[in-house]
N, C-alpha and C positions, 0 to 999 in steps of 0.2 A: 437634288430634285426641288422644284419650286412649284407652289400651288397654282400660280398664274399659268404655268405651262400646261398643267393638267386640265385647267378650265378651258384653255384654248384647244387642247387636243379633243376634249369632249364636244366643244363647240362646233368643231370641224367634223364631227361624226365619227371619230376614231374610238377604238376600244381601249379602255384603261387596263393595265395589267393588275394582277393581285398585289404586287409590290407597290404600285402607284396608289391603289385604293387604300392599302394599309397606311401609307404616308398621309393620304388625305384625311381619312377618318380618324386615325390616331392623332394627327395634329389638331383636328377640331375639338376632339374630346379633351385633349391636353391643354387647350387654350392658346396654341401657337398659331393656328389658322383662324382668322376673324370671321365673324358672321357674313360680312359682305362678300367674301370670297366663296364661302360655302353656298350662299344664296345664288351667286352667279353660276356655280357648278350645278345646283339643283335645277336652274332654269335651262342650262345646256341639256341636262338629262331629259327635262321635260320636252324639249323639242327634238332631240336626237335619239332618245331611248338608249337601251342597253341590250346586248344579246344575252342568251340564257346563262352562259358561263360567267360573264361579267356580273350578272344580277346575282348569281349564286355566291360569287366571291364577295360582293358587297354584303350579302346577307350573313354569311359566315363571320366576316370581320365585325359586323355589328353585334352578332350573337355573342362573340367572345370579347366584347369591349368592356365587360364588367363581370359580375358574378354569373356563374352557370350552375344549374342543379345537377347533381350526380344521383341518378335514380337507380343505380346498379344494385343497391342493397334491397330494392323492392323485387320481390319474386314475380316472375311472369313477364309478358310483353306488355309495355305501357303504351297505350294508345290515347292520344289527346284529341279533343274536338274543339273547333273554333268556329265562331260565326262572325261574319264581317259586319254585323250590327243591323238592328231593325227595331220595329215597334211591336210590343207584346210578345217578344221572343224569349220564352222561358225554357228553351230546350235544354240547356246545361243542367238546370235543376231537375229535369225529368230524365234525361239520357244518362247522366253520370251514375245516379243510384241504380238505374235499369241495367246498365252494363255491369256494374260492380256486383249486382245480385246474381250474375251469371258467370262469376269467377274471373273477369277481366279487371285487373287493378286499374283504377282511375286516380292519378295524382295530378290534380289540375290547379293551376294558378289562373285566376281571373281578374279582370280590372273593374274599375268603378265607371259609372255612367258619365257621359258628357254630352250636352246638347239634348236632342230629342231621343237618343238611344239610351236604353237602361243598362246598368252594370249589374253582373251576377253578384258581386260582393255587396253592393248596397241592398239588393233583394235579400240576401241571406241575413243581413243585419236587422232585417225586420223582425226576425225570430228572437224573442228575448233571450239574452245571454249568449248568443252564437258568437264565437271567436273566429276571427278570420286571419289573425296574425300569429299563427303557429311558427315556432322556431323550426329550421330545416330538419333537425333530428326527430322533432315531434311529427312533423309532416310525413316523413318516411315511415316512422314507426306506426302511425295511425293506418297508413295504407296497408302495411303488412298485417295489421290486426283485423281491420274490417273491410279492407279492399278499396277504401275511398277517402279522399280528402279534398276539400275545396277551400283554398286560401287566396289572400290577396297577393299581388305581385310585390317582389322586394324592390326596394328603392334603387338597387344596383343592378338589376336584371336589364341587360342591353341598354346601357345608358346612352350609347351613340344614337339609338332610335329615338329616345325621348328628346335629345337635342335637335336631331334633324327634323323630327315631326313638328316641334314647336316653330322651327325656322320655316318649314314648308307652309305652315298654317298662315303665316303672315307675309309670305312672298308669292302667293298664287301658284304654288307648285304642288299642291296636294294631289291633284288629279293626274298623276304619272303612274302608270301600271307598274313599271319596275320599282319605283319607290314605295308604292303601296305594298307590293308583294314582299319586298325585302324588309319592310317595317313589320309585317305580320309574322313572316317566317322566321325572322331573327329572334323574336320573343318566343316563339314555339320551340325553336332549336335550343335556345338558352334554357328552356324549362325542363329539358332532359328527356322528353318522350321518345319512344322507338318509332312511333308512326302517328300520322295525323289524318283526321277526317275533317274536311273544311266545308262549311256551309256558306256559300257565296250568294248573298242576297242580291236580287235585281228588282227594280220597280220604283215607284214614286217615294217609297219610305226608306229606300236603300241608297248606299253611296253610289253604286253603279246603277244608272238609270235604263240602260238598254241591254238586252240579252247578249248582243255581240261583245260589249265591253265586259260584262260579267264572265262570259266564256273565256275571254282573253286573260282576265285576271286569274281565273281558276287554272287555266293551262299554265300560266307563268308560275304560279305557286306549286303546282304539282311537279313541274320541271325542276324547280329548286329543290323540292323534297327528293326527287330522283337523284339529282347530281350530289346532294348532301347525304345520300345513302339512308334516306328515311322513307319508309313506305308511306305514300300519300295518295288520297283520293278526295275529289271535291264533288259536291252536289251544288248545282245551280238552282236556287229556289226562289219562290215568289214573295215579293214584299210590295205588292200593289194594294194590299189591305193589311191591317194588323194581323200577325200570325195567330195569336191567341185572342181571348176576349178581355183580358185584364191588361191595363196599361198603367203601371205604377208599382212600386216596390212590394208592399204587403198584398196588394191585389194579385200580383204575379206569383207570390208564394202560394196564395190561396188557390190559384188556378193550376200551379204544379201539383199541389196535393190532390186536387180533384182529378187531374189527369192520371196520376199515379194510382188512384183508386179505379181507373177504367172509366171515368166519367167526363173526360176532356172532350173538347171540340174535335171534329173529324180532321180538320186540316192539321192542327198542332200534333194530335196523336199520331197521324200518318207520318209526318216528318220525323218525329221522335223515334218511331219504330225504324224508319229507314236509316237514320243516322246510327242507331244502335246496332242494326244489322251490319253496316259497313264497319263499325268498330269491332264487332265479333270476328268478321272475316279478316281484318287486318291483324288481329291478335292470333289468329290461327286456331281458335277453339273449334272451328268447323270450316270445311271448305264448300259447304253446300248452303246456298242462299236460302232455300225454302226451310232447311233445318234451323238456320240461324233465326229466321222470321218466326218460326213456331216457338222457338225458345223465348224470344222477346215477348211475344204475345201472351205466352203462358205466365211469364213473370209479372206482367201487368194484371193478368186475370186472377192469379192466385194470391196476390198481395206481397210477393217477395220483394218487388221493387219498392213498394211503399215502406215495408219494414226496414230496408237498407237506408232509405231516407231518414227514418227514425234514428237508426244507428249512427248515422252521420251527425245528426243534431245532437245527440247525447255525447258523442265523442268530443264535439267542439264546444261543449258547455252550454248548449241551448236547451229550451224548454220544448221537449218532444210532445207535450200535450197539445201543441198547436195543430198537430196532424189530426187529432180527433176533435178539437175545438178551435176552429179558426178565429173565433171572437177573441182569442188570446193575442192575436197580431194587432199591431197599432190600428186604431180605429178613428176615422175622421168624424169631426163634430157635425158637419153639414153634408147632407146627401140630397141631391136633387135629380129627379127623373128628366130625361130628354125624350120629347114625344115626336113622332113622325108628323111633318106638317101636311102630308098628303098620303093617300093610298097609292100603292104601286110596288114595283120590284126595286129592291136596292141595287142600284147599277154601279155605284162606286162608293168606297169608304177611304178617304185620303189619309194614309197612316202618318204622313208627315204633319198634317194639320192636327191630328190627335195627339201625336208625339209632342208637338210644340205646346198644345193646350195643357197637357199633363205637366210639361216642364214649367209652364207659367203658374200652375197650381202649387208647385214646389217639389214635384217628383223627380225632377231632373236638375242639372247644373248648367247655367250659362257660362260659367268659368270654373276651372278645376278646384278652386278652393271654396266654392259656394256650399252652404249648408243645404241639405235636403229634407223634406218632410216624407217620412216613410209611409204614412197613412193615406196620402192623397193619390188621385188618379182618376181614371175612366174605366167603366166596366161596360163592355158592349153586350147588347141583347139580340143582336142580328148580325148577318154577314151578307156579303155580295151573293145575289141570286135569290134570296128570300123575298117573299111577299109580305109587305107590312100594311096594316090598316091605318087610316088617319088616326092620330092621337096615341097609336100603340107605343109603348116604351121601347126605344131603340138603343138607349144607353143610360147609365147612371153616372153622375159626376160626384166625386168625393173631395171635400175641401175642409180646411181649417180656417178659412178666411172668407167672409161673405162676399166681398168685392171681387176676390179672385174667382169665387164660384160663378158669379154672374158673367164675368168676362170669359170663363172657360165654357160656359153653356153656349155662348154665341159662337165661339170659335169651333166648338165640337160639332154644332149643328151644320156648319158650313162644310164639314167634312163628309157629309152624307148626300148622295145624289139618288133621288127616287124618281122613277119614270114608269111608263106604260110597257116598255119592251123588256122581256127577259134578257139579261146580259149574257154575253159569251164569257164563260168562267175560265180563268187561267189555271194551268195545272199548279199543283203545290210544288212539284219538282220538274224542272225544265229538262235537265240532263245531268249525266254523271260523267266526270272527267277522270281518267286514269292514266297512269304512266304508259300503259301499252299503246294507247291511241296517239301518243306524242311521238 
């Protein structure tokens, strides 16, 4: 078997067998197949695509290219949740303790932020003392004790994906749905969960810019889950404005705490409730959607979800006093208000512009090894559809550098569009994709 023959086969639109994909991926991870040949194969996939079975084969090969987690020692059905990335997306920080408070074990590995999208692990490190690097046995034991653990991904989890993603990033082959889907699902499968709830973002602040593309990606991942014998459901959700009102690591922890108290924004709270409901249904704790929703809402209302978040912080060495006193989180030295330049309805808030502004403040990374500032970011005081008066505060910018603060104020102001007409509001959730409809 030769790599050049497999490149030609895919170039001509043919399907590669499981054995051929194993040869290709194994050879690349092992250093026997060079970058230029894998780059050529990536481009062939970009133009020719892959069928569902071929995409699933690729996913499973990537999932087993390194370490895999065995969660069989954890009691109960383990359901993982994954977002394709956005701005002001604190859902994991809210949904994980919410679901765990209702008896469903959550054993979750998350990543760090890159570019304008934040990473759950960076956000958790805003909590003084919080450990994200538990050993596998600590990870499993903690889930059995308190029902919840959130840790960073191990260095050897799906290494084929890390290599392929880095190559795609520099060869203009990132925007391939089979390659995106296999990248996401390989890490999820390697993480050992029994089922997955996927939050597929669409809009100006998301990777998928159109609803059609987001639905196609969602269907591809749900199909992979089905063929890999993992219960999987996907929600296609809006990212045409930041999901929450905090953009930045400590600011998003603050917002997660506020939401777990029942004081969060309507959009963020509604999406968290729906994601939690889907996780409960996949876990089999109930078959009735209304019953699941009542349980979720009750846990938010009576404080059980917030208490579970406290338990998580304590278990992983953090200072749980932040839940009652958010001033214990990292604080920025400079805070500047952003005022509305005119009166009118907020017609648009560009999440990408705000995400980039927060990154330039130091909240995100331009490259994977960059240091970040946990205290900085942007806090919104309005959302699309609201009426604001001239000079009203529409956001606050947090910085530890006066020059970066001035630059961010200019960029952030450009993210807001204010006009006379009330805008048409996009739904928070566009649609749900299940295996049944495939």
